[in-house]
N, CA, C and O atoms as a GROMACS GRO file, in nm:
protein
  412
    1MET      N    1   8.028  12.123   9.499
    1MET     CA    2   8.201  12.098   9.518
    1MET      C    3   8.229  12.055   9.399
    1MET      O    4   8.165  11.987   9.318
    2THR      N    5   8.382  12.125   9.396
    2THR     CA    6   8.438  12.079   9.258
    2THR      C    7   8.502  11.941   9.298
    2THR      O    8   8.486  11.914   9.417
    3ASP      N    9   8.581  11.832   9.213
    3ASP     CA   10   8.635  11.738   9.240
    3ASP      C   11   8.764  11.728   9.360
    3ASP      O   12   8.775  11.625   9.426
    4GLU      N   13   8.846  11.829   9.377
    4GLU     CA   14   8.949  11.852   9.411
    4GLU      C   15   8.869  11.905   9.574
    4GLU      O   16   8.887  11.843   9.679
    5GLN      N   17   8.794  12.010   9.563
    5GLN     CA   18   8.699  11.982   9.719
    5GLN      C   19   8.678  11.886   9.742
    5GLN      O   20   8.724  11.860   9.853
    6ILE      N   21   8.625  11.800   9.695
    6ILE     CA   22   8.537  11.655   9.714
    6ILE      C   23   8.648  11.574   9.848
    6ILE      O   24   8.634  11.544   9.967
    7ASN      N   25   8.792  11.564   9.710
    7ASN     CA   26   8.854  11.491   9.759
    7ASN      C   27   8.963  11.551   9.902
    7ASN      O   28   9.009  11.479   9.990
    8ALA      N   29   8.978  11.659   9.891
    8ALA     CA   30   9.014  11.746   9.996
    8ALA      C   31   8.893  11.711  10.127
    8ALA      O   32   8.932  11.626  10.207
    9ALA      N   33   8.828  11.738  10.140
    9ALA     CA   34   8.741  11.700  10.242
    9ALA      C   35   8.732  11.573  10.254
    9ALA      O   36   8.773  11.552  10.369
   10ILE      N   37   8.694  11.435  10.189
   10ILE     CA   38   8.763  11.293  10.203
   10ILE      C   39   8.860  11.270  10.320
   10ILE      O   40   8.850  11.222  10.433
   11ALA      N   41   9.002  11.349  10.218
   11ALA     CA   42   9.110  11.291  10.245
   11ALA      C   43   9.081  11.367  10.435
   11ALA      O   44   9.064  11.278  10.518
   12LYS      N   45   9.080  11.432  10.461
   12LYS     CA   46   9.037  11.532  10.607
   12LYS      C   47   8.991  11.407  10.703
   12LYS      O   48   9.042  11.349  10.799
   13ALA      N   49   8.842  11.393  10.616
   13ALA     CA   50   8.722  11.292  10.749
   13ALA      C   51   8.871  11.152  10.762
   13ALA      O   52   8.932  11.123  10.865
   14CYS      N   53   8.890  11.098  10.635
   14CYS     CA   54   8.984  10.996  10.664
   14CYS      C   55   9.110  11.015  10.724
   14CYS      O   56   9.187  10.920  10.712
   15GLY      N   57   9.149  11.113  10.784
   15GLY     CA   58   9.266  11.096  10.847
   15GLY      C   59   9.364  11.171  10.814
   15GLY      O   60   9.448  11.205  10.897
   16TRP      N   61   9.369  11.214  10.669
   16TRP     CA   62   9.476  11.207  10.598
   16TRP      C   63   9.582  11.380  10.635
   16TRP      O   64   9.503  11.473  10.655
   17ARG      N   65   9.681  11.409  10.642
   17ARG     CA   66   9.760  11.467  10.659
   17ARG      C   67   9.825  11.509  10.569
   17ARG      O   68   9.824  11.445  10.464
   18LYS      N   69   9.910  11.643  10.580
   18LYS     CA   70   9.983  11.712  10.485
   18LYS      C   71  10.085  11.692  10.554
   18LYS      O   72  10.070  11.749  10.662
   19GLU      N   73  10.214  11.621  10.546
   19GLU     CA   74  10.347  11.660  10.605
   19GLU      C   75  10.476  11.654  10.504
   19GLU      O   76  10.485  11.567  10.417
   20ASP      N   77  10.584  11.766  10.527
   20ASP     CA   78  10.684  11.784  10.433
   20ASP      C   79  10.632  11.790  10.292
   20ASP      O   80  10.710  11.717  10.231
   21GLY      N   81  10.558  11.830  10.221
   21GLY     CA   82  10.484  11.773  10.081
   21GLY      C   83  10.407  11.657  10.013
   21GLY      O   84  10.360  11.642   9.900
   22ALA      N   85  10.414  11.567  10.145
   22ALA     CA   86  10.364  11.464  10.121
   22ALA      C   87  10.235  11.420  10.226
   22ALA      O   88  10.230  11.429  10.349
   23TYR      N   89  10.127  11.366  10.124
   23TYR     CA   90  10.011  11.338  10.233
   23TYR      C   91  10.030  11.205  10.292
   23TYR      O   92  10.057  11.107  10.223
   24MET      N   93  10.017  11.200  10.422
   24MET     CA   94  10.013  11.116  10.525
   24MET      C   95   9.913  11.071  10.559
   24MET      O   96   9.811  11.140  10.556
   25TRP      N   97   9.914  10.937  10.604
   25TRP     CA   98   9.764  10.864  10.752
   25TRP      C   99   9.804  10.766  10.771
   25TRP      O  100   9.877  10.701  10.696
   26THR      N  101   9.752  10.726  10.908
   26THR     CA  102   9.791  10.632  10.938
   26THR      C  103   9.696  10.514  10.979
   26THR      O  104   9.589  10.550  11.027
   27ALA      N  105   9.714  10.393  10.971
   27ALA     CA  106   9.604  10.290  10.988
   27ALA      C  107   9.679  10.189  11.088
   27ALA      O  108   9.798  10.178  11.058
   28ASN      N  109   9.642  10.115  11.194
   28ASN     CA  110   9.696  10.031  11.274
   28ASN      C  111   9.771  10.015  11.306
   28ASN      O  112   9.818   9.904  11.330
   29GLY      N  113   9.858  10.191  11.334
   29GLY     CA  114   9.908  10.219  11.388
   29GLY      C  115  10.082  10.236  11.284
   29GLY      O  116  10.200  10.241  11.319
   30ILE      N  117  10.015  10.241  11.158
   30ILE     CA  118  10.174  10.230  11.062
   30ILE      C  119  10.120  10.364  10.992
   30ILE      O  120   9.999  10.383  10.977
   31ASN      N  121  10.217  10.453  10.952
   31ASN     CA  122  10.222  10.562  10.882
   31ASN      C  123  10.235  10.520  10.701
   31ASN      O  124  10.331  10.471  10.643
   32TYR      N  125  10.112  10.559  10.651
   32TYR     CA  126  10.145  10.552  10.504
   32TYR      C  127  10.168  10.680  10.452
   32TYR      O  128  10.103  10.770  10.504
   33THR      N  129  10.264  10.715  10.339
   33THR     CA  130  10.244  10.839  10.270
   33THR      C  131  10.208  10.819  10.130
   33THR      O  132  10.226  10.711  10.074
   34CYS      N  133  10.142  10.951  10.057
   34CYS     CA  134  10.124  10.938   9.894
   34CYS      C  135  10.192  11.070   9.863
   34CYS      O  136  10.223  11.159   9.943
   35PRO      N  137  10.210  11.066   9.718
   35PRO     CA  138  10.243  11.223   9.694
   35PRO      C  139  10.176  11.313   9.656
   35PRO      O  140  10.200  11.429   9.623
   36LYS      N  141  10.036  11.219   9.664
   36LYS     CA  142   9.930  11.321   9.595
   36LYS      C  143   9.781  11.254   9.726
   36LYS      O  144   9.795  11.190   9.831
   37LEU      N  145   9.643  11.307   9.655
   37LEU     CA  146   9.566  11.260   9.688
   37LEU      C  147   9.510  11.216   9.621
   37LEU      O  148   9.500  11.252   9.504
   38TRP      N  149   9.432  11.090   9.692
   38TRP     CA  150   9.412  10.997   9.601
   38TRP      C  151   9.211  11.068   9.512
   38TRP      O  152   9.126  11.152   9.541
   39ASP      N  153   9.228  10.987   9.428
   39ASP     CA  154   9.082  11.097   9.279
   39ASP      C  155   8.948  10.970   9.384
   39ASP      O  156   8.923  10.854   9.354
   40TRP      N  157   8.895  11.042   9.492
   40TRP     CA  158   8.775  10.942   9.545
   40TRP      C  159   8.688  10.983   9.444
   40TRP      O  160   8.626  10.884   9.406
   41CYS      N  161   8.652  11.089   9.379
   41CYS     CA  162   8.562  11.124   9.331
   41CYS      C  163   8.520  11.032   9.157
   41CYS      O  164   8.415  11.003   9.101
   42ASN      N  165   8.657  11.015   9.125
   42ASN     CA  166   8.671  10.917   8.996
   42ASN      C  167   8.736  10.749   9.040
   42ASN      O  168   8.759  10.660   8.958
   43ASP      N  169   8.753  10.742   9.165
   43ASP     CA  170   8.797  10.598   9.204
   43ASP      C  171   8.741  10.506   9.250
   43ASP      O  172   8.766  10.505   9.371
   44LEU      N  173   8.650  10.391   9.208
   44LEU     CA  174   8.631  10.278   9.298
   44LEU      C  175   8.695  10.255   9.375
   44LEU      O  176   8.646  10.269   9.486
   45ASN      N  177   8.801  10.220   9.371
   45ASN     CA  178   8.873  10.145   9.461
   45ASN      C  179   8.885  10.256   9.592
   45ASN      O  180   8.873  10.240   9.714
   46ALA      N  181   8.904  10.340   9.534
   46ALA     CA  182   8.941  10.501   9.668
   46ALA      C  183   8.826  10.485   9.757
   46ALA      O  184   8.840  10.493   9.879
   47MET      N  185   8.666  10.451   9.675
   47MET     CA  186   8.579  10.503   9.774
   47MET      C  187   8.571  10.378   9.863
   47MET      O  188   8.536  10.378   9.981
   48HIS      N  189   8.612  10.265   9.786
   48HIS     CA  190   8.596  10.172   9.902
   48HIS      C  191   8.660  10.198   9.985
   48HIS      O  192   8.594  10.186  10.087
   49GLU      N  193   8.757  10.229  10.006
   49GLU     CA  194   8.864  10.220  10.136
   49GLU      C  195   8.810  10.341  10.249
   49GLU      O  196   8.829  10.338  10.370
   50ALA      N  197   8.729  10.458  10.162
   50ALA     CA  198   8.666  10.541  10.241
   50ALA      C  199   8.578  10.487  10.315
   50ALA      O  200   8.598  10.489  10.437
   51GLU      N  201   8.457  10.424  10.262
   51GLU     CA  202   8.341  10.337  10.296
   51GLU      C  203   8.415  10.257  10.426
   51GLU      O  204   8.381  10.273  10.544
   52ARG      N  205   8.502  10.187  10.389
   52ARG     CA  206   8.559  10.093  10.491
   52ARG      C  207   8.603  10.176  10.627
   52ARG      O  208   8.580  10.131  10.739
   53SER      N  209   8.667  10.296  10.604
   53SER     CA  210   8.673  10.350  10.721
   53SER      C  211   8.579  10.426  10.817
   53SER      O  212   8.610  10.500  10.910
   54LEU      N  213   8.454  10.389  10.774
   54LEU     CA  214   8.346  10.384  10.850
   54LEU      C  215   8.283  10.316  11.002
   54LEU      O  216   8.240  10.201  11.010
   55HIS      N  217   8.287  10.397  11.100
   55HIS     CA  218   8.256  10.335  11.240
   55HIS      C  219   8.104  10.245  11.154
   55HIS      O  220   8.050  10.282  11.049
   56GLU      N  221   8.069  10.137  11.229
   56GLU     CA  222   7.979  10.012  11.209
   56GLU      C  223   7.821  10.147  11.229
   56GLU      O  224   7.716  10.148  11.165
   57LEU      N  225   7.855  10.216  11.311
   57LEU     CA  226   7.752  10.324  11.384
   57LEU      C  227   7.717  10.416  11.231
   57LEU      O  228   7.601  10.399  11.194
   58LEU      N  229   7.781  10.487  11.162
   58LEU     CA  230   7.792  10.523  11.067
   58LEU      C  231   7.740  10.444  10.907
   58LEU      O  232   7.663  10.504  10.831
   59ARG      N  233   7.796  10.297  10.871
   59ARG     CA  234   7.738  10.276  10.743
   59ARG      C  235   7.601  10.260  10.721
   59ARG      O  236   7.564  10.244  10.604
   60GLU      N  237   7.513  10.263  10.817
   60GLU     CA  238   7.397  10.220  10.789
   60GLU      C  239   7.376  10.400  10.720
   60GLU      O  240   7.373  10.409  10.597
   61MET      N  241   7.362  10.540  10.810
   61MET     CA  242   7.353  10.679  10.785
   61MET      C  243   7.387  10.693  10.613
   61MET      O  244   7.315  10.738  10.524
   62TYR      N  245   7.543  10.630  10.608
   62TYR     CA  246   7.567  10.653  10.450
   62TYR      C  247   7.505  10.551  10.367
   62TYR      O  248   7.452  10.594  10.265
   63VAL      N  249   7.501  10.467  10.381
   63VAL     CA  250   7.368  10.367  10.328
   63VAL      C  251   7.214  10.453  10.253
   63VAL      O  252   7.167  10.444  10.140
   64ARG      N  253   7.181  10.514  10.342
   64ARG     CA  254   7.039  10.572  10.338
   64ARG      C  255   7.093  10.683  10.250
   64ARG      O  256   7.024  10.689  10.148
   65LYS      N  257   7.195  10.778  10.248
   65LYS     CA  258   7.266  10.846  10.197
   65LYS      C  259   7.241  10.850  10.028
   65LYS      O  260   7.177  10.914   9.944
   66LEU      N  261   7.320  10.754  10.037
   66LEU     CA  262   7.394  10.684   9.854
   66LEU      C  263   7.227  10.604   9.860
   66LEU      O  264   7.209  10.585   9.740
   67LEU      N  265   7.131  10.561   9.914
   67LEU     CA  266   6.991  10.542   9.856
   67LEU      C  267   6.955  10.715   9.786
   67LEU      O  268   6.958  10.752   9.668
   68ALA      N  269   6.932  10.768   9.874
   68ALA     CA  270   6.913  10.890   9.836
   68ALA      C  271   6.928  10.985   9.716
   68ALA      O  272   6.858  11.062   9.650
   69GLU      N  273   7.056  10.942   9.720
   69GLU     CA  274   7.154  10.968   9.592
   69GLU      C  275   7.136  10.933   9.452
   69GLU      O  276   7.165  10.998   9.352
   70VAL      N  277   7.064  10.772   9.470
   70VAL     CA  278   7.121  10.730   9.331
   70VAL      C  279   7.001  10.674   9.319
   70VAL      O  280   6.957  10.686   9.204
   71ALA      N  281   6.931  10.617   9.394
   71ALA     CA  282   6.816  10.520   9.393
   71ALA      C  283   6.663  10.619   9.327
   71ALA      O  284   6.619  10.731   9.352
   72TYR      N  285   6.626  10.519   9.247
   72TYR     CA  286   6.493  10.554   9.200
   72TYR      C  287   6.363  10.508   9.257
   72TYR      O  288   6.245  10.534   9.232
   73PHE      N  289   6.424  10.429   9.345
   73PHE     CA  290   6.327  10.309   9.427
   73PHE      C  291   6.393  10.335   9.577
   73PHE      O  292   6.513  10.337   9.606
   74PRO      N  293   6.296  10.353   9.651
   74PRO     CA  294   6.353  10.400   9.829
   74PRO      C  295   6.447  10.278   9.840
   74PRO      O  296   6.544  10.296   9.914
   75THR      N  297   6.436  10.150   9.778
   75THR     CA  298   6.501  10.058   9.841
   75THR      C  299   6.571   9.917   9.747
   75THR      O  300   6.581   9.796   9.769
   76TYR      N  301   6.616  10.025   9.614
   76TYR     CA  302   6.670   9.986   9.509
   76TYR      C  303   6.775   9.911   9.526
   76TYR      O  304   6.864   9.986   9.483
   77LEU      N  305   6.842   9.787   9.569
   77LEU     CA  306   6.964   9.801   9.609
   77LEU      C  307   7.081   9.806   9.529
   77LEU      O  308   7.196   9.838   9.562
   78TRP      N  309   7.020   9.757   9.376
   78TRP     CA  310   7.111   9.683   9.298
   78TRP      C  311   7.147   9.883   9.232
   78TRP      O  312   7.250   9.885   9.165
   79ASP      N  313   7.089  10.004   9.245
   79ASP     CA  314   7.166  10.128   9.195
   79ASP      C  315   7.279  10.142   9.346
   79ASP      O  316   7.383  10.207   9.342
   80VAL      N  317   7.240  10.080   9.450
   80VAL     CA  318   7.338  10.125   9.556
   80VAL      C  319   7.495  10.056   9.541
   80VAL      O  320   7.600  10.120   9.551
   81LEU      N  321   7.480   9.907   9.513
   81LEU     CA  322   7.571   9.811   9.487
   81LEU      C  323   7.661   9.908   9.325
   81LEU      O  324   7.783   9.926   9.325
   82THR      N  325   7.581   9.950   9.224
   82THR     CA  326   7.671  10.006   9.123
   82THR      C  327   7.637  10.148   9.119
   82THR      O  328   7.559  10.197   9.036
   83ALA      N  329   7.695  10.209   9.205
   83ALA     CA  330   7.702  10.343   9.226
   83ALA      C  331   7.807  10.390   9.192
   83ALA      O  332   7.899  10.329   9.248
   84PRO      N  333   7.856  10.500   9.101
   84PRO     CA  334   7.984  10.556   9.046
   84PRO      C  335   8.054  10.640   9.181
   84PRO      O  336   8.000  10.713   9.264
   85PRO      N  337   8.130  10.617   9.172
   85PRO     CA  338   8.225  10.698   9.313
   85PRO      C  339   8.198  10.820   9.274
   85PRO      O  340   8.264  10.876   9.361
   86ARG      N  341   8.147  10.917   9.203
   86ARG     CA  342   8.129  11.052   9.265
   86ARG      C  343   8.001  11.045   9.365
   86ARG      O  344   7.999  11.082   9.482
   87SER      N  345   7.902  10.991   9.293
   87SER     CA  346   7.764  10.950   9.383
   87SER      C  347   7.807  10.928   9.538
   87SER      O  348   7.761  10.991   9.634
   88ARG      N  349   7.919  10.810   9.541
   88ARG     CA  350   7.956  10.762   9.670
   88ARG      C  351   8.021  10.856   9.753
   88ARG      O  352   7.998  10.862   9.873
   89ALA      N  353   8.098  10.928   9.697
   89ALA     CA  354   8.189  11.066   9.744
   89ALA      C  355   8.082  11.146   9.844
   89ALA      O  356   8.082  11.151   9.967
   90LYS      N  357   7.965  11.223   9.723
   90LYS     CA  358   7.884  11.335   9.756
   90LYS      C  359   7.751  11.239   9.866
   90LYS      O  360   7.661  11.309   9.912
   91ALA      N  361   7.750  11.119   9.892
   91ALA     CA  362   7.676  11.071   9.984
   91ALA      C  363   7.768  11.030  10.098
   91ALA      O  364   7.723  10.988  10.204
   92PHE      N  365   7.873  11.041  10.079
   92PHE     CA  366   7.986  10.997  10.225
   92PHE      C  367   7.982  11.128  10.268
   92PHE      O  368   7.952  11.125  10.388
   93LEU      N  369   7.995  11.229  10.235
   93LEU     CA  370   8.018  11.360  10.265
   93LEU      C  371   7.906  11.452  10.326
   93LEU      O  372   7.908  11.546  10.404
   94ARG      N  373   7.804  11.381  10.253
   94ARG     CA  374   7.652  11.457  10.295
   94ARG      C  375   7.624  11.359  10.453
   94ARG      O  376   7.602  11.416  10.560
   95MET      N  377   7.628  11.255  10.443
   95MET     CA  378   7.660  11.168  10.596
   95MET      C  379   7.711  11.220  10.678
   95MET      O  380   7.655  11.216  10.787
   96LEU      N  381   7.868  11.309  10.666
   96LEU     CA  382   7.949  11.372  10.765
   96LEU      C  383   7.883  11.504  10.766
   96LEU      O  384   7.901  11.539  10.882
   97GLY      N  385   7.818  11.597  10.708
   97GLY     CA  386   7.774  11.706  10.676
   97GLY      C  387   7.871  11.791  10.630
   97GLY      O  388   7.855  11.913  10.635
   98LYS      N  389   7.951  11.750  10.592
   98LYS     CA  390   8.074  11.809  10.504
   98LYS      C  391   7.998  11.846  10.340
   98LYS      O  392   8.083  11.899  10.269
   99TRP      N  393   7.933  11.838  10.306
   99TRP     CA  394   7.866  11.814  10.138
   99TRP      C  395   7.835  12.010  10.174
   99TRP      O  396   7.768  12.072  10.257
  100GLU      N  397   7.932  12.050  10.051
  100GLU     CA  398   7.902  12.221   9.971
  100GLU      C  399   7.801  12.194   9.876
  100GLU      O  400   7.811  12.095   9.803
  101GLU      N  401   7.708  12.269   9.869
  101GLU     CA  402   7.634  12.334   9.778
  101GLU      C  403   7.706  12.409   9.673
  101GLU      O  404   7.788  12.488   9.720
  102ALA      N  405   7.699  12.407   9.548
  102ALA     CA  406   7.790  12.483   9.465
  102ALA      C  407   7.717  12.645   9.426
  102ALA      O  408   7.608  12.657   9.372
  103LYS      N  409   7.781  12.727   9.457
  103LYS     CA  410   7.758  12.863   9.467
  103LYS      C  411   7.722  12.868   9.362
  103LYS      O  412   7.685  12.975   9.315
   0.00000   0.00000   0.00000
């Protein structure tokens, strides 16, 4: 997937929508707007927000996908803690079943 495809898929998974040319999402009953999508592929802070949006039951699945993506040893925690944003984004979408391999 391209960065643009990844960012669009994560935005949709996190409840973002486009209205009147701006991107919107709702958190705690408050609507937020942003003129453009966040760059989840390259911004660790954006990925942290996506990770925080996961329901508790999905977090373990996400960590397992992230381990499979970045760890050389199946339980090497340091690789997970220092995983770059693109690896996190890929694991996030894999966990949701939204990852598409490049054609």
